[in-house]
N, C-alpha and C positions, 0 to 999 in steps of 0.2 A: 411624260410617261416614264415610268419607273421600271427597272428590270433587276433582279439579282441573277448572278451567274455562279453556280456550281464550280468549286474548284477543280473537280474532274474535267470539266470542259477545257480548263487552261494546261492540260496536261499536253505533251508532244504528241503527235499521232504516231500510230503504230505502222509498221512497215507496210507499204501497199495502199495506205489509207491517206496518204500526203494530199493529193488532189481533192478528195472529197472535204478534208479539213480546210484547204486554202478556199474553197468555194464558200463554205460555211462562214468563215472569217470574213470574206468579202462582203457577204450579206449582213453580218452584224453590224460591220462598219457603216454600211448604209442606214442601218437602222439608227446608228448614232448620229452620224454626220448629217443625213438627210432628214431622219425622222426626229430628231433631238431627243432621243430615248437616253435616259441617264441610266447606266450600268453600274452595279457595285458588287463588291466582294471585299471582306476583310484584308486589310493590308499584309498582316502576318500570313495569310495564306496565300495571297498573290505572291509574296516574297519567296515562299517555299516553291511555287511553280517557276518562278523566274530561274531559281537555281537549278531546277530540274531541266530547264531547257538548256542552259548552258552546259550541264552535264553530259547530256543525252542528243541533243540535236545538232548535227553537223551542216544541215542545209540554212545558208545564208538567206535566202529568199524566204522560207517557213519562219525563220527567227525574225526578220524584218516585219513580216505580217504581224507575228505574235506580239513584238514589241509595239507596233502601232496599235493594236487593238487594247493591249494591257495597260497602255499608256493613258488610255481613254476610260479605265474602268476606276470609279472612285470608291469611297469608303462608306458613303452614307447610304443607308437602304432605303431612305424616303425623305422627299424634300419637305414634307408637311407635319412630320410627326413631332418635331422639336425634342428636346432632351427631356430622357424619360429613364427612369430605373427599372428595369425588368428582372425578374427574378423567376426560376423554375419554369424556364422556357422548355417546350417540347412540340415535337412534330409527330403527326400520323400521315402515314406510316413511318417508320424510323429510318433515320439517315444513317446508312452504313457504308459509306465509302471506304473502302480500304486503303486508299493512299493518304490517308490522314490519321493521325492519332486520336485516341478518344477525346483528348483534351481539344483538340482542334476540330474535331467533328463537333463538340459541344459548343465551340466558338461560332461554329457556323450556323448551328441551330438557333443561338442567339441572335445573330444577324437576320435569319428568317423572321424572329419574332419582331425584330424592329420594322422589318419590312411589313409585317401584318398590321402593326400600330398604324403604320404610315398610310395604309390603304384604308383602314378604319377611320382615319382622320379625314380622309377625303382624297387621298392621292390617286391619280390614274396609275394603277399598277399592274404590268403585264405578267407578273408573277416571277417564274424562275425557269431557266434555261439549264438543263441538266442532263445526266444519263440515266438511263432505265436502271443500270447497275448500282447507282448510289441508293437505291431505295430498297426497303424489306418487300415490298410489292408494288403493283402497278397502280395504286389508288391514286384518282386525280378528280379535284384538285386536294393538295396538301393541307391537312387542318393544322394550324399554328395555335398553341396554347402558351399562355403566360399571365404571371401575376405582375400587375403595374403597381410597383410599390411607391414610387414617387414620381410627380412631374413638374417640370419648370413652369411656373406662373409667368404671364405677360411681363411683369414687373423683373424677373429675374430671380424670384424666390421659389425656392424647392417646397412644395406642398404635399402631405398625404393624401390619397383620394379615400372619398368614401367607399365602403364595401361593395355597394352596388355597382361602382366604376372601376374597380380595381381588377377585374377580371378580362384578359384579351381571348377572343375567340376570332380567329381570322382564317379565310381560306384563300390561298394562293395557286393558281393555275400552274402545272408544270409543262413545259415544252421540251421536246427532243431534239429541235433543229430551229432554224430561223424562220421558216415558214410558221411553226407552230406560234412563235413569239408574235408574228404579225397578226395571226388570227386571233391571239389574246389581246392585241392592241385594238381590235375592230370592236371590242366590247366597250370602247369609249369613243363612239362618234363625234360628239362633240368636240372632244379634245382633238381628233384628227381633223376636223373641218377647218381647224385654225391652220394647219399646215396641209392645205387641200391636195397638193400635189403628192406627198407621201401618203395622205389618205386613200387616194385612189390606188396608189401602188400596193397599199396594205390590203385593200378589199379584193385586189386581184387574188389573193389566196381563197377568198370566199365564192369567187366565181371559175376558179380552176384554171388560171392563167398567170405566169410571171410577167407582171408588168414594169416596163422600164419607163425612164423619165422621156424616151424619144417617142413613146407609142400615143402621146395625145398632147396637146397644147392647151393652156389657159387663155381665154381672151383677157384683155386689159382690164374688164370690169367685171370679171366673175367673183373676185374676192369681195369687191365692195358690195356686190349683190347678195352674197352670202351673209353678210355682216347686216344688211339693211332687211333681210328676212329673218335675222335673228336665229340663225341655224346653230349658233354656238350655244344656244339653250334650248333648242327642240331636238332631242334625241331620234325621235321618230324619223322627221325630215332629214336631219343630217344623215342617219344611217342610209335611208332611201336614196338621197341624192348621191352618196359615195358608192353605193352599189351599182346605181343605174350609170354612173359615169365609169366605173369599172368594167362594165358588161361592154358599154361602148368602147373603150379602150382595147378590150380583149378582142375586138372584132365580130361582136355579137349585137350590135344595133338593131339589127332585124328582131330580135327578140324583146325589144322595150316597146312599151305601150306607148303610142304617140302618132305622129303623122308629119308631113311636110308643112312647114309655116308658109303661109300665103302673104305676097307683096301688100295685099289689101284685105278689105274686110268681105268680100264676096268670094264663092267657091270658084269662079272663073279667072280670078287673078292668078298670075304666074306665081310659082314658088319664089320665096325671098331667097337672095344670094348674098353669100360673104366671100369676097375674092373669087367670085365666079362659082362658088360651090353652095349646093343647096342647103338651106338651114332647115333643121328639124326642130319639131315642139315634142317633149317627151313629159309624160304625166309622172308625177312623184307619188302618186296614191292612185290605187285602183277603186273604180266604182264611186268617185267622190266628186261631185260637180266643181266644188271649189278646191281642188288640188293644185298645189304648187306646180309650176312649170319649169323644165330644164331646157334651154335652147341650146342646140349644139350644130355643129357644121359636119356634115356627110363629106369627109376628106380623108386624106391620107398623109398625115394623122389626122383624127378628128380633133375639133377645136370646141372647147366648151365655153359658151358666150356669157350666159347669166341665168339666175334663177328669178322667177316672178310669182306673183299670186296669178289666180286662174285668168284674169284680164290682162295680164301683162304681155308685153311684145319683146320680141328679141332686140337685144343691143347689137347692132351692127358695126360699131366701132371697131376700126381695123388697127391692131396695135403694131409697133414697129417690129419688123422681123418676119411678119405674119406671111404665110405662103398661101 
């Protein structure tokens, strides 16, 4: 997952806003460390903000947070775009951040064009983390235009593009805080299912709850079952699965369509148990006879066991450290 950060977000916080700034930085570090999100900003603009921090900020703790975060910000706007020569880069609405010179604002617009190209090439892109004051109006997403003058071919040779392939038009969502970035990440459920723990936490934004890593557990064979059901290529089921898991982790399991799993095929059989707790069967599609199932344990915290087709059964394998 890719993300561009506005240099305005790297500015030292104003007096009285330090605690809010620190909370946001901690959330962003979670995006990078736990979520594997690649954050980028041009090196020259990061260097300007480094200098500003050392001139203006006296708090050692805040400076430590800034250095930890900024040290994880890279230069590349997208992993899939490859080398390209872009010209006449422009964004709408206009980028008007007053903390940069006109030349540096143009450099950042060029960086956004590179991000737009990466998105058009197929990168999962969460857009831009920014400030509202950096833009001429509140339009969202940001429109990015550029002319692709040349691109590097697979053999390393630079080639001109045909006229019908030389215009770049892309749209990047903009977020004003870490929760907004998480919401943008949720537009890529197949990528999130590859890191299901982070995916559940990201979908917490969609269900209105900040979900931490201690709010749920993953059964030892959950990831294998997701792979077997090919959720990395099934956007509909990946999205429904992550949202259902987020609802359960948020304490709203009673809202999930499903019922207790039985220990046998008859209705008289007692509920299935996992470490002494009741196992639940959740439906991952409404009013669909062959809907996939998510099996989970009604415990504190809930445990997500496995996903199956409609005739599948719960995987009651107990993992090490399970409670």
